[in-house]
N, C-alpha and C positions, 0 to 999 in steps of 0.2 A: 764099554770098554776100558780096561786096567791096565796100570802099566806107565810106561813112556809114549805119547802120542803124540803126533805134529798134524797142524792145520794144513788143510787144502784149500784153495779157493776156486770155487766154481761158479756156475751160470748162475746156480739155484741158493748161493749162498757158502759161506763156509760150513766144513766136516772135519771132524777130528777122525783120525785112522791112525792105526798102530805106526809104533815108530822102530818097533825091535822085528828080528830075524821070527821070532818065534810070534808076535802079535799079527803081523802080516800073515804068514804060511797059515795062523787059526781064523784070519777074518778073509783071506780069498775063497772063492769056491772049490769044492773039493777036484773037480775036474782040471784045475791049474796048480795045487798044491805041489805034485812033484815035477814039473816043470820050474816053478820055484826054487826048490831045493836043488834041482841041479844047477839051476845057473847063479846061484847067489853063493853056493859051497865052492863052486868055481870062478866067481869074480876076483880079480886083482883088488889087493888092501884098497888103491887109489878109488876104485869103482864100485867099493861097498856100497856107499852112502848114494849113490845115484841110481843105482841097481833095487835098493831097497826101495828108493821114491817111486820109481817109475812101476814097478809091482805093486805098489800102496795106491797107484792109480785104478789098479783092476777090483780093489776091494769094492762092492755095491756098497752103493748110500743112497739117500733118500732124495739126493740132486742128480741122480744119472739120468733122468728123462728130460730135465731142463737143458741139461750137458749134451746131450745127444739131440735136442731141437737144434742147440746152436749149431753143433757139428755139422747137421744137417744142411743147416739155413747156408754156413758158409763154404761148404762142398758145393751147393747149386751155384754159388756165386754171389749170392746176398750179402755184401760186408758190412750194411748199415749196423752201427751202433758199435761196430769194433774199431777199438783203437789199439793202433799199431805203437811198438814202445817208441820209432824213430818219430812218433808224432807228439810224443810227451814232451815237457818239457825236461831238464837234467834234473832236477831238482825231485819233480813228479815222479820219475821213472825209481828216482835210488830210494824212494819210501816207500817202504812194503806193507803200508798201511792206508 
């Protein structure tokens, strides 16, 4: 992927996804592109970054299987190995790395 990118941290590890409207549109499955364009073109200015990031999470990645396995486990009520933000120390929570 060329151009501006952002890192998403997933269960299988970090992945790079586009960080531009064009990049996200081109990386999305074709069936989602029209819906994305409709939403991004009508997003309020203070919601553009949030909307773009939320749609970037729909870009297929190599880590999707691990992420789906984690979600399935959590949805079934198994929260083992899940850390909640309120359980972290203040400094840990603020550290993005």
